[in-house]
C-alpha positions in Angstrom: -0.2 0.2 0.1 1.2 3.4 -0.8 2.2 5.6 1.9 0.5 8.3 0.6 -2.9 6.7 0.9 -2.8 6.0 4.6 -4.1 9.1 5.6 -7.1 9.0 3.5 -8.0 5.8 4.8 -7.8 6.9 8.5 -9.7 10.1 7.8 -12.4 7.7 6.1 -12.5 5.5 9.5 -12.6 8.6 11.7 -15.5 10.1 9.8 -17.6 6.7 9.8 -17.0 6.6 13.7 -18.4 10.1 13.9 -21.5 9.5 11.8 -22.4 6.2 13.3 -22.5 4.3 10.1 -20.9 1.2 9.6 -21.1 0.1 13.1 -20.0 -3.6 13.4 -22.4 -5.8 15.1 -21.3 -7.4 18.2 -19.3 -10.4 17.4 -19.4 -9.7 13.7 -15.6 -10.0 12.5 -15.9 -7.3 9.8 -13.7 -4.1 9.4 -15.1 -0.7 9.3 -15.3 -1.1 5.3 -17.8 -3.9 5.8 -15.5 -6.7 5.1 -14.7 -9.6 7.3 -11.9 -9.2 9.7 -10.3 -12.3 10.1 -8.8 -11.3 13.4 -12.1 -10.3 15.1 -13.7 -13.1 17.3 -17.3 -14.6 16.6 -19.9 -14.9 19.6 -23.2 -16.5 19.2 -26.0 -18.3 21.4 -26.5 -22.0 21.3 -30.2 -22.5 20.3 -33.0 -20.1 19.9 -32.3 -16.5 20.9 -36.0 -16.5 21.9 -37.6 -19.3 24.1 -41.3 -19.7 25.4 -41.5 -21.8 28.6 -44.8 -23.1 30.4 -45.2 -22.0 33.7 -44.4 -24.4 36.6 -44.2 -27.3 34.5 -41.1 -26.3 32.2 -37.8 -25.2 34.1 -35.3 -23.2 32.2 -32.2 -25.0 31.1 -29.0 -23.0 30.1 -27.7 -24.0 26.6 -24.9 -21.4 26.8 -23.2 -19.6 23.9 -20.1 -20.2 21.5 -17.1 -17.8 20.7 -14.1 -18.5 18.5 -11.3 -16.6 16.5 -8.9 -17.0 13.7 -6.1 -16.5 16.1 -7.0 -18.3 19.0 -9.6 -20.9 17.8 -12.5 -22.0 20.4 -12.6 -19.4 23.2 -16.0 -20.4 24.6 -14.7 -20.6 27.9 -14.3 -16.7 28.2 -17.7 -16.2 27.8 -19.3 -14.6 31.0 -23.3 -15.4 31.3 -25.6 -13.3 33.4 -29.3 -13.0 34.1 -31.8 -15.9 35.7 -35.2 -17.3 34.8 -38.1 -18.3 37.6 -40.2 -20.6 35.8 -42.9 -20.5 38.4 -43.6 -16.7 37.6 -45.2 -15.5 34.7 -42.7 -13.0 32.7 -39.8 -12.0 30.3 -36.5 -13.0 31.4 -33.1 -11.8 29.6 -29.9 -13.9 29.7 -26.6 -11.9 28.6 -23.6 -13.5 27.3 -20.3 -11.6 27.2 -16.8 -11.8 25.6 -14.0 -9.7 27.1 -11.8 -7.7 24.7 -8.7 -5.6 24.8 -7.7 -7.0 28.1 -11.4 -6.7 29.8 -11.6 -3.2 28.8 -14.5 -3.7 26.1 -17.0 -6.6 25.7 -18.2 -8.5 22.7 -22.1 -8.9 23.7 -25.2 -11.1 22.7 -28.6 -12.1 24.5 -31.3 -14.6 24.8 -35.1 -13.8 25.7 -37.0 -16.4 27.7 -40.6 -15.9 28.0 -42.4 -17.8 30.9 -46.2 -18.0 30.2 -49.4 -19.7 31.8 -52.0 -21.3 29.8 -53.6 -23.8 32.8 -56.5 -22.9 34.8 -56.0 -23.0 38.7 -56.2 -26.6 40.2 -58.0 -25.6 43.5 -61.7 -25.9 44.6 -64.1 -23.4 45.2 -65.8 -23.2 48.6 -69.5 -21.9 49.0 -70.3 -20.0 52.2 -74.0 -19.3 52.4 -74.8 -16.0 53.7 -77.8 -17.4 55.2 -79.3 -20.1 57.5 -78.4 -23.3 55.6 -78.5 -26.2 58.2 -81.1 -29.0 59.0 -81.1 -31.6 61.8 -82.5 -34.1 59.8 -80.8 -33.7 56.5 -77.4 -32.1 54.8 -80.1 -30.0 52.7 -80.6 -26.5 53.5 -84.2 -25.4 54.3 -85.2 -22.2 52.8 -88.6 -20.6 51.9 -89.2 -19.4 48.5 -91.0 -16.0 49.8 -87.7 -14.5 51.3 -86.1 -13.4 48.3 -82.7 -13.7 46.9 -79.8 -15.4 48.8 -76.3 -15.0 48.7 -73.1 -17.2 48.6 -69.6 -16.1 49.3 -67.2 -17.8 47.1 -63.7 -18.7 48.1 -60.7 -20.7 46.3 -57.2 -21.4 47.0 -54.5 -22.6 44.8 -50.9 -22.6 46.1 -49.4 -22.5 42.7 -51.9 -20.4 40.7 -53.9 -18.2 42.8 -57.8 -18.2 42.2 -58.9 -14.5 41.6 -62.0 -14.8 39.6 -64.8 -17.2 39.1 -67.7 -17.8 36.7 -70.9 -19.4 38.0 -74.6 -20.3 37.4 -77.7 -21.4 39.5 -79.9 -24.3 38.5 -83.4 -25.3 39.5 -85.4 -28.3 39.5 -89.2 -28.9 40.5 -90.1 -31.1 43.5 -91.3 -33.7 40.9 -87.7 -33.8 39.3 -86.0 -34.3 42.5 -82.8 -33.4 44.0 -79.8 -32.8 41.8 -77.0 -35.6 41.8 -73.6 -35.0 43.3 -71.8 -35.0 39.7 -74.5 -32.7 38.2 -72.0 -29.7 37.7 -69.4 -31.6 36.2 -71.3 -31.6 33.0 -72.2 -28.1 32.7 -70.7 -25.5 30.6 -70.1 -22.4 32.2 -68.2 -20.5 29.5 -70.8 -18.0 28.9 -71.2 -17.1 32.6 -69.8 -13.6 33.5 -66.6 -13.3 35.2 -66.7 -12.2 38.7 -63.8 -11.3 41.2 -63.3 -13.9 44.0 -64.5 -11.8 46.5 -67.6 -10.9 44.9 -70.8 -12.6 46.3 -73.0 -14.6 43.9 -77.0 -14.1 44.2 -79.6 -16.4 43.2 -83.5 -16.1 43.5 -85.0 -18.9 45.8 -87.8 -21.0 43.8 -89.7 -23.6 45.3 -88.0 -27.0 44.5 -84.4 -28.0 44.6 -81.6 -25.6 43.7 -77.7 -25.8 43.1 -75.0 -23.7 42.2 -72.3 -24.6 39.8 -68.8 -22.6 39.6 -65.3 -22.8 38.1 -62.3 -21.1 39.2 -60.1 -18.6 37.1 -56.7 -17.0 37.7 -55.5 -13.5 36.6 -54.4 -14.7 33.4 -58.0 -15.5 32.5 -57.5 -19.2 32.5 -60.7 -21.0 33.9 -61.5 -24.6 34.9 -63.6 -26.8 32.8 -65.1 -30.5 33.3 -64.0 -32.4 36.5 -62.8 -29.0 38.0 -66.1 -27.6 38.5 -67.3 -27.0 41.8 -71.1 -27.9 43.2 -72.5 -26.2 46.1 -74.4 -28.3 48.8 -78.0 -29.1 47.6 -80.6 -26.4 48.4 -84.2 -27.3 49.3 -86.5 -24.6 48.8 -90.1 -24.8 50.4 -93.1 -22.8 50.7 -93.0 -23.0 54.2 -96.4 -24.8 55.3 -96.4 -26.3 58.9 -98.3 -29.7 59.5 -100.3 -30.0 62.5 -99.2 -31.7 65.7 -100.1 -35.0 67.1 -101.0 -35.0 70.8 -100.6 -38.0 72.9 -103.0 -39.2 75.2 -102.6 -39.1 79.0 -100.9 -42.1 80.3 -104.2 -42.9 82.2 -107.8 -42.5 81.1 -109.2 -42.4 84.7 -107.7 -41.3 88.0 -108.7 -40.3 91.5 -105.8 -38.3 92.0 -106.7 -34.6 93.5 -103.5 -33.4 92.1 -102.5 -35.5 89.1 -99.1 -35.5 87.7 -98.8 -36.0 83.9 -96.2 -35.9 81.2 -97.6 -36.1 77.6 -95.6 -36.3 74.7 -96.1 -34.0 71.5 -95.2 -35.3 68.4 -94.7 -33.3 64.9 -96.1 -34.5 61.7 -95.1 -34.2 58.0 -91.9 -34.2 56.2 -88.6 -32.7 57.8 -89.1 -29.1 56.3 -92.8 -29.0 57.3 -92.9 -30.6 60.8 -93.0 -28.4 64.0 -90.0 -28.0 66.0 -91.3 -26.4 69.0 -94.8 -26.0 70.6 -97.3 -24.5 73.2 -99.6 -26.4 75.1 -102.5 -25.9 77.6 -104.9 -27.9 79.8 -108.8 -27.6 78.7 -111.3 -28.5 81.0 -113.9 -30.1 79.0 -116.4 -30.8 81.8 -116.5 -27.0 82.4 -117.2 -26.3 78.3 -113.5 -25.0 77.3 -112.7 -26.0 73.9 -109.1 -25.8 72.1 -109.1 -22.6 70.0 -106.8 -20.4 68.3 -107.0 -17.2 70.9 -105.6 -19.5 73.8 -102.4 -18.9 72.7 -100.2 -15.8 72.6 -96.7 -15.1 71.3 -95.9 -14.5 74.8 -96.6 -18.0 75.8 -93.5 -20.0 76.2 -92.2 -22.5 73.6 -91.2 -25.7 74.1 -88.8 -28.1 72.2 -90.6 -30.7 70.4 -88.5 -33.4 71.7 -89.6 -32.7 75.5 -93.0 -33.7 76.7 -95.3 -31.7 78.1 -95.5 -32.0 81.9 -97.6 -30.6 84.7 -100.5 -31.1 86.9 -104.2 -31.1 87.2 -105.6 -29.3 90.4 -109.0 -30.8 90.6 -111.8 -28.7 91.6 -115.0 -29.2 93.7 -116.6 -31.5 91.2 -116.7 -35.4 91.9 -116.0 -36.0 88.1 -114.0 -33.8 85.6 -112.6 -34.5 82.0 -109.5 -32.8 81.0 -107.8 -32.6 77.4 -104.6 -31.2 76.2 -104.4 -28.6 73.4 -101.3 -27.6 71.3 -100.1 -25.9 68.5 -96.5 -25.8 66.9 -94.3 -24.0 64.4 -91.7 -25.1 62.2 -88.1 -24.2 61.6 -89.2 -21.6 58.9 -91.5 -20.1 61.5 -94.7 -21.2 60.3 -97.5 -22.0 62.9 -99.7 -25.2 63.1 -103.4 -25.4 63.9 -104.5 -26.2 67.2 -104.5 -30.0 68.0 -106.4 -31.9 70.7 -105.5 -35.2 72.6 -107.9 -37.8 71.3 -109.0 -39.0 74.9 -109.7 -36.9 78.0 -108.3 -37.6 81.6 -111.2 -38.4 83.8 -110.7 -37.3 87.3 -113.2 -39.5 89.2 -113.3 -39.3 93.0 -116.7 -41.1 93.4 -116.1 -44.5 95.1 -118.0 -47.7 94.1 -121.3 -48.9 95.7 -121.2 -52.1 97.7 -124.4 -53.5 99.0 -124.9 -56.8 100.7 -127.7 -59.3 99.6 -130.1 -59.8 102.2 -129.6 -62.8 104.6 -126.0 -63.4 103.9 -124.5 -62.9 107.2 -123.6 -66.4 108.0 -120.9 -68.1 106.0 -120.0 -71.9 106.0 -117.0 -73.2 104.6 -115.2 -76.7 104.7 -111.9 -77.3 104.1 -110.7 -78.9 100.7 -114.1 -77.9 99.1 -112.9 -75.4 96.6 -116.5 -74.1 95.4 -118.2 -74.0 98.9 -117.5 -70.1 98.9 -119.6 -69.2 95.9 -118.8 -65.3 95.3 -122.1 -64.9 93.5 -124.0 -66.4 96.7 -122.0 -64.7 99.5 -120.2 -61.4 98.1 -122.1 -58.2 98.2 -123.6 -56.4 95.1 -120.9 -54.0 93.5 -121.3 -51.4 90.6 -119.6 -48.2 89.6 -120.2 -45.8 86.7 -116.5 -46.3 85.2 -116.5 -50.0 85.8 -114.8 -52.0 88.6 -111.0 -53.0 88.0 -110.7 -55.5 91.1 -112.9 -57.0 93.8 -111.3 -59.1 96.5 -111.5 -59.9 100.2 -109.4 -59.7 103.5 -109.9 -62.0 106.5 -109.4 -60.7 110.2 -109.5 -62.3 113.3 -111.4 -61.0 116.3 -107.9 -60.0 117.6 -107.4 -57.8 114.5 -104.8 -60.1 113.1 -105.2 -60.4 109.3 -105.0 -63.8 107.8 -103.4 -64.3 104.3 -106.3 -65.7 102.1 -105.0 -65.6 98.7 -102.7 -68.4 97.5 -101.4 -68.0 93.9 -104.3 -65.9 93.1 -107.0 -68.0 94.3 -109.0 -68.0 97.6 -107.2 -70.1 100.3 -109.9 -72.0 102.0 -107.9 -73.3 104.5 -106.9 -70.0 105.9 -110.7 -69.1 105.8 -111.5 -72.2 108.0 -109.1 -70.9 110.5 -111.3 -67.6 110.4 -114.4 -69.7 111.0 -113.0 -71.7 114.1 -111.8 -68.7 115.6 -114.3 -66.0 114.6 -113.8 -62.9 112.9 -114.8 -60.8 109.8 -114.5 -60.7 106.0 -114.0 -57.6 104.5 -114.8 -56.9 100.7 -112.8 -54.4 98.9 -113.9 -53.0 95.5 -111.7 -50.7 93.2 -113.0 -48.9 90.3 -111.0 -48.1 87.1 -110.1 -44.8 88.5 -108.7 -46.2 91.7 -111.3 -45.4 94.2 -112.0 -48.1 96.8 -115.1 -48.8 99.0 -115.1 -51.6 101.3 -117.9 -53.6 103.3 -117.2 -55.9 106.3 -119.2 -59.1 107.1 -118.9 -60.9 110.6 -118.3 -64.7 110.0 -120.6 -66.5 112.7 -119.8 -70.1 111.9 -118.0 -72.7 110.0 -119.1 -76.3 109.9 -116.5 -78.7 111.4 -116.0 -81.8 109.1 -117.6 -84.6 111.2 -115.3 -87.6 110.3 -112.4 -85.9 111.7 -113.8 -86.2 115.2 -113.8 -82.5 116.1 -110.1 -82.2 115.4 -109.7 -78.4 114.4 -107.6 -78.3 111.0 -106.2 -75.2 109.5 -104.7 -76.0 106.4 -105.6 -78.2 103.3 -103.1 -79.9 101.3 -103.4 -80.7 97.5 -99.7 -80.9 96.0 -96.3 -81.8 97.0 -95.3 -78.4 97.6 -97.9 -77.7 100.4 -95.9 -80.3 102.6 -93.0 -78.3 102.2 -94.5 -75.2 103.8 -96.1 -77.0 106.6 -94.8 -75.7 110.0 -94.2 -77.7 113.0 -97.8 -76.8 114.3 -99.6 -77.1 111.1 -103.1 -79.1 111.3 -103.6 -80.1 107.8 -106.3 -82.1 106.1 -105.2 -84.2 102.9 -107.5 -82.7 100.1 -106.5 -85.0 97.5 -104.0 -87.8 96.9 -100.4 -86.8 96.7 -98.0 -88.1 94.3 -94.3 -87.1 94.8 -93.3 -88.7 91.3 -90.1 -90.3 93.1 -88.7 -86.9 94.0 -86.5 -86.8 97.2 -87.7 -85.1 100.3 -86.8 -84.2 103.7 -89.0 -85.2 106.5 -91.1 -83.1 108.8 -89.8 -82.0 112.3 -86.6 -82.8 113.7 -85.1 -84.0 117.0 -84.7 -80.3 118.3 -88.3 -79.3 116.9 -90.6 -82.1 116.6 -93.7 -81.8 114.5 -96.5 -81.1 116.8 -99.2 -80.9 114.3 -101.7 -83.0 112.5 -102.0 -84.6 108.9 -105.3 -86.3 108.3 -106.8 -88.0 105.5 -110.4 -89.1 104.7 -112.1 -91.4 102.2 -111.8 -89.4 99.4 -108.0 -88.5 99.9 -105.7 -90.7 102.0 -102.5 -91.5 99.7 -99.3 -90.1 99.9 -96.9 -91.9 97.6 -93.5 -92.3 95.5 -91.1 -90.3 97.7 -87.4 -91.0 98.5 -85.5 -90.1 101.6 -81.7 -90.8 101.2 -79.8 -90.1 104.4 -77.6 -93.1 105.1 -75.5 -91.2 107.6 -78.3 -89.4 109.5 -80.7 -90.7 112.1 -84.5 -90.3 112.7 -85.6 -90.0 109.0 -89.2 -90.7 107.7 -91.8 -88.7 106.2 -92.3 -87.4 109.6 -88.7 -87.3 111.2 -90.0 -86.9 114.7 -93.6 -86.9 115.8 -93.9 -84.8 119.0 -96.3 -85.6 122.0 -99.1 -83.4 120.5 -98.5 -84.7 117.2 -101.0 -86.6 115.1 -101.0 -88.9 111.8 -104.7 -90.4 111.1 -106.3 -92.0 108.0 -103.5 -92.1 105.6 -101.9 -94.6 103.1 -98.0 -94.5 102.4 -97.3 -96.3 99.1 -94.1 -96.5 97.1 -91.6 -95.1 99.8 -88.0 -95.6 99.8 -85.9 -94.9 102.8 -82.1 -95.2 103.4 -80.9 -94.1 106.7 -78.8 -94.9 109.7 -80.8 -95.2 113.1 -84.2 -94.8 114.4 -85.7 -94.5 110.9 -88.9 -95.6 109.0 -90.8 -95.0 106.0 -93.3 -93.0 108.0 -92.2 -91.7 111.5 -88.7 -92.0 112.4 -89.3 -91.4 116.2 -92.8 -91.4 117.6 -94.0 -89.6 120.7 -97.4 -88.9 119.5 -100.4 -90.7 117.9 -100.7 -92.8 114.8 -103.9 -94.1 113.9 -105.6 -95.8 110.8 -102.1 -95.9 108.8 -101.3 -98.1 106.1 -97.8 -98.8 104.5 -97.3 -100.6 101.4 -94.9 -101.5 98.6 -92.1 -99.8 100.3 -88.5 -100.4 101.1 -86.4 -99.3 104.4 -82.8 -99.9 104.6 -81.3 -99.0 107.9 -79.0 -99.9 110.7 -80.5 -100.1 114.2 -83.8 -99.6 115.9 -85.8 -99.1 112.6 -89.1 -100.6 111.1 -91.5 -100.2 108.4 -93.8 -97.8 110.0 -92.0 -96.3 112.8 -88.5 -96.4 113.9 -88.9 -95.7 117.5 -92.0 -95.7 119.3 -92.7 -93.7 122.5 -96.2 -93.0 121.9 -99.5 -94.9 120.2 -99.8 -96.7 117.1 -103.5 -98.0 116.5 -105.1 -99.6 113.3 -101.8 -99.9 111.4 -100.9 -102.1 108.4 -97.7 -103.1 106.5 -98.2 -104.7 103.4 -96.1 -106.1 100.6 -93.1 -104.2 101.6 -89.4 -104.8 102.3 -87.6 -103.8 105.7 -83.9 -104.6 106.2 -82.4 -103.6 109.5 -79.1 -104.8 111.5 -80.4 -104.4 114.8 -83.7 -104.1 116.6 -85.9 -104.1 113.4 -89.4 -105.0 112.9 -91.7 -104.9 110.1 -93.9 -102.3 112.0 -91.7 -100.9 114.7 -87.8 -101.2 115.3 -87.8 -100.5 119.2 -90.7 -99.9 121.3 -90.2 -98.3 124.5 -91.8 -98.6 128.0 -95.4 -97.0 128.0 -95.7 -97.0 124.5 -98.6 -99.0 123.2 -99.6 -101.0 119.7 -103.0 -101.8 119.3 -104.5 -103.5 116.2 -101.5 -103.8 114.1 -100.9 -106.2 110.9 -97.8 -107.0 109.0 -98.4 -109.2 105.9 -96.7 -110.3 102.7 -93.7 -108.7 104.2 -90.6 -109.8 101.9 -88.0 -109.7 104.4 -87.6 -107.7 107.6 -83.7 -108.5 108.2 -80.7 -107.8 106.6 -77.6 -110.1 106.3 -75.7 -108.0 108.4 -78.3 -108.5 111.3 -77.2 -109.4 115.0 -80.2 -109.8 116.9 -83.5 -108.6 118.3 -85.5 -109.1 114.9 -89.4 -109.4 114.8 -92.1 -109.6 112.3 -93.8 -106.8 114.0 -91.5 -105.1 116.6 -87.8 -105.7 116.8 -87.3 -105.1 120.6 -90.8 -104.5 122.6 -90.8 -103.1 126.3 -94.2 -101.5 126.1 -97.7 -103.1 125.1 -98.8 -105.1 122.0 -102.5 -106.0 121.7 -104.6 -107.5 119.1 -101.5 -107.4 116.5 -100.5 -110.2 114.0 -97.7 -111.0 111.6 -99.0 -113.0 108.8 -97.4 -114.6 105.5 -93.7 -113.7 105.6 -90.5 -114.7 106.6 -88.7 -113.0 109.6 -84.8 -113.4 109.6 -82.4 -115.0 107.3 -79.5 -117.5 107.8 -77.6 -117.7 104.6 -74.3 -116.8 104.7 -74.7 -115.6 108.5 -71.5 -113.8 109.8 -71.9 -113.2 112.8 -74.7 -115.5 114.1 -78.4 -114.1 114.0 -80.0 -114.4 117.2 -83.4 -113.4 119.1 -85.7 -113.6 116.3 -89.5 -114.0 116.8 -92.3 -114.3 114.3 -94.0 -111.2 116.0 -91.2 -109.7 118.5 -87.6 -110.4 118.4 -87.1 -109.7 122.2 -90.0 -108.8 124.7 -88.4 -107.2 127.8 -88.7 -105.1 130.7 -92.5 -104.4 131.1 -93.3 -105.7 127.8 -96.8 -107.2 127.2 -98.1 -109.1 124.3 -101.7 -110.0 124.6 -104.2 -111.3 122.0 -101.8 -111.5 119.4 -100.6 -114.1 117.0 -97.8 -114.9 114.2 -97.9 -117.1 111.1 -94.7 -115.9 110.1 -91.5 -118.3 109.2 -89.0 -117.6 111.3 -85.2 -117.9 110.4 -82.1 -117.7 112.3 -79.6 -119.8 114.5 -80.5 -119.4 117.9 -83.3 -118.2 120.4 -85.9 -118.3 117.6 -89.7 -118.5 118.4 -92.6 -118.7 116.5 -94.0 -115.6 118.7 -91.0 -114.2 120.7 -87.2 -114.8 120.3 -86.4 -114.1 123.8 -88.7 -112.9 126.7 -87.0 -111.7 129.8 -87.4 -109.2 132.8 -91.0 -108.9 133.9 -92.4 -109.1 130.4 -95.2 -111.6 129.6 -97.3 -113.0 126.9 -100.9 -114.0 127.3 -103.8 -115.2 124.9 -101.5 -115.5 121.9 -100.4 -118.1 119.5 -97.8 -119.1 117.0 -98.5 -120.9 113.7 -95.4 -120.6 111.6 -92.5 -122.6 110.9 -88.7 -122.4 111.1 -86.3 -122.3 108.3 -83.1 -123.4 110.4 -79.3 -123.6 109.2 -79.0 -126.8 111.7 -80.7 -130.0 112.3 -82.5 -130.3 115.6 -83.8 -133.2 117.8 -86.0 -132.7 120.7 -83.4 -132.8 123.3 -81.5 -129.9 121.7 -84.6 -127.8 121.9 -84.2 -125.9 125.1 -80.6 -126.5 126.0 -78.3 -125.9 122.9 -80.3 -123.5 120.6 -83.0 -122.2 122.6 -85.5 -122.6 119.8 -89.5 -122.8 120.7 -92.7 -122.8 118.9 -94.0 -119.8 120.8 -90.9 -118.3 122.8 -87.3 -119.4 121.9 -85.8 -118.5 125.4 -87.5 -117.2 128.4 -85.8 -116.0 131.5 -89.0 -114.9 133.2 -91.1 -117.6 135.5 -94.7 -117.8 134.8 -94.5 -115.3 132.1 -96.9 -117.0 129.5 -100.3 -117.2 129.8 -103.0 -119.8 127.8 -101.1 -119.2 125.0 -100.4 -121.9 122.0 -98.0 -123.2 119.8 -98.5 -125.9 116.8 -96.4 -129.0 117.6 -97.3 -130.5 114.0 -95.7 -127.6 112.4 -92.7 -127.0 114.4 -91.8 -130.5 114.9 -91.0 -130.4 118.7 -92.2 -132.7 121.3 -94.3 -130.8 123.9 -93.1 -133.1 127.0 -91.0 -131.6 129.7 -91.5 -128.0 128.4 -92.9 -125.5 130.9 -96.1 -124.3 129.6 -95.9 -121.0 131.7 -92.5 -120.1 130.2 -92.7 -121.6 126.7 -96.3 -122.0 126.1 -98.5 -125.1 125.3 -97.8 -127.3 122.5 -101.0 -128.7 120.7 -101.8 -130.3 117.4 -102.9 -128.5 114.3 -106.4 -130.0 114.8 -106.6 -128.7 118.3 -105.3 -125.4 117.0 -108.0 -125.3 114.5 -111.0 -126.1 117.3 -111.1 -129.9 117.1 -110.7 -131.7 120.6 -107.7 -133.6 121.3 -109.6 -137.1 121.5 -111.6 -136.4 118.4 -110.8 -137.1 114.8 -110.4 -134.3 112.5 -112.7 -132.9 109.9 -110.7 -134.5 107.2 -111.1 -137.9 108.8 -115.0 -137.6 108.9 -117.4 -137.1 111.7 -119.2 -133.9 112.6 -118.5 -132.1 115.7 -120.4 -129.2 117.4 -119.8 -125.6 117.2 -119.0 -125.7 120.8 -116.0 -127.7 120.6 -114.3 -125.3 118.5 -113.6 -123.1 121.5 -112.7 -125.9 123.8 -109.0 -125.3 123.5 -109.6 -121.4 123.7 -112.2 -121.2 126.1 -110.7 -118.6 128.3 -110.2 -116.3 125.4 -112.3 -113.1 124.8 -114.8 -114.1 122.3 -115.5 -110.3 121.9 -112.1 -109.9 120.1 -111.7 -113.4 118.6 -113.4 -115.4 116.0 -113.6 -119.2 116.4 -114.7 -121.3 113.3 -114.6 -125.0 113.6 -111.6 -126.0 111.1 -110.2 -122.7 111.1 -107.5 -121.0 113.2 -108.3 -118.4 115.7 -108.8 -114.9 113.9 -109.1 -111.3 115.5 -112.5 -110.0 114.5 -111.1 -106.6 113.4 -108.8 -108.2 110.8 -112.0 -109.9 109.4 -113.6 -106.6 109.4 -113.2 -105.5 105.8 -114.7 -102.0 106.6 -112.2 -101.4 109.5 -110.7 -98.9 107.4 -109.4 -98.3 103.9 
């Protein structure tokens, strides 16, 4: 280049700078003449110089810039970057890239524009806050009245990412026939045409009868609005006209009362649907008897309102009238303030203070009762007439002795005639009580002048009737009871009456129409004094009773009927029963200190170790047995027996008369260990002052020693008179005549007798027993006679079986000193006690 040209180009460059033309773009390697300058660096952004990002969802990623020169190559590492982008906030952001020049005095510069834009609606939900009462106790629906004009909601919403600043909303309506809106109704509604409203502005709707709902979508400040599933729906709104349905007033708890200050509590119930029914009420009492009625002017706004859930309580103060009718009147209002009509209770409460009327029929002052006759007391016959306008609720009676003591006469709701009998014997009065339906009472008393005593009981005063097993359980120790009907315990176990500490001093009496007590069990193997009556006291009495099917297991002093007797037993029969005991026990009585008359033990089994008898185990001094019979007894002794066993009595120290033991076995000898001794057909041992008169035995006696057809052993001052033995022996040894008295002490009448002159006019059959009578003291062992003589034939005459007729007078030759009033003598027959032949004696 020519030197002369340099100043010219320099001038042109200076001029260009001064005029601002020909400026080189940043990073453009061109000289001032517009040509590329190979020494100038190049600077450019990587990617687009303008980028648009989606708010929140697209974070800004820096792509950087690139710089290079011909002399230095790639110098991108010298680029300086400044600026940042918040992709959560809508806006324009600039990123600047600078390349230092001339040792950092100047920079080559370029930029990138980043635009953050929001094209999504808010994600939050709008909440509807009603500016009115929007609640119901019975439903989630809001109750409104259509006449109260527009209603407003405040709408609120929140979105942590994109704040809700505006909304679009519309209200929708359905009639009652169309029904309520479904919960998803608003999700299918297009609200794009609804006006945009600021989120703080209230939404108003005009209330219409039926169902209404508000749908809304949320929008942000950028104009983005929700659609589809994002649509919000208000709670359903129920709009009604406000009609109130009448109340239902319950009736009083009672329809009649005689209370002068009647307390009551009456429920008041609302009717109609939830939005129609009353929630409060007013109530008043109306005296119907005085002409008051239920009407609207009875109530005022100043009267207190009560919650419908609370009953109406108060009291009725009765006036001067004997009868008054009251009703309850009420009105209510619903939650919308609408009033109901007045309502009455259907029924009135009658205040009745008039007692019923009672009047005796003429000539009914005398009342006659008998025990066990349930229909002797005829209410229609004896009771007074009773009436009342309101009706009679109850009519009963009470009994009082002359002392004023009341006697309970109700037994399970029925008249207890046994208690009434007590009243009759001791005198007193019957009080009749009548109660009307209102509770008023009237009473009338009647004097009891007489009660008939049952003749067959011999004047014994009884105070209780027995009809069922439970009646026995309630008997006191002094009860005097009549058996009204046969009693069957059905095999149940019982505990006997009385005890050693407190004997039974009362009476139990049967009669022809009712005498049987059957099928009971007593199991007390370790206890003494067991029986239907454990201990019968000196005042105690059993009469005209049949015991059947009894089972007794006890220790000592026990029997089926009475364990220990100090009292009186008469006309008693025991049959088909079993007694198992140890000592001093029998079929009927265990130990007898009292009196036994007219007693029979039939077809029963008695097994006792010592002092056991078919009737009595042990009879003590001063005790008495008269007219007793044991027959068809299967056994009266156990295999463990030792001594003192009798068909009637095991051991006797008292008096036995007109008694017998018939077809049975007394004692046992099979496998005896130890030896069985002192066994008698009637009495095992007769000792002390014991007497046996006008009695006999036809029982077979079994044992090993001291065996007697009537008495096993007689000792002390005991005696036997006018009696005989006709049974045989079942022996475990063989005897000859010489062994009779000395070795085994076995006799046809008495086995062993240590008392002199103690046997009077008593006989035994030498033909049946097989003993010789020679050398035997008749005053100690009785008189041995032949079978013919025993049946009334003279000793020197042939029997009837061998021919020849005898006079009737010969039949009594053998027993000519016996009492013919007690005995029956028939030629050819053994002597028989007349009472046994009497079929009508008893039972």
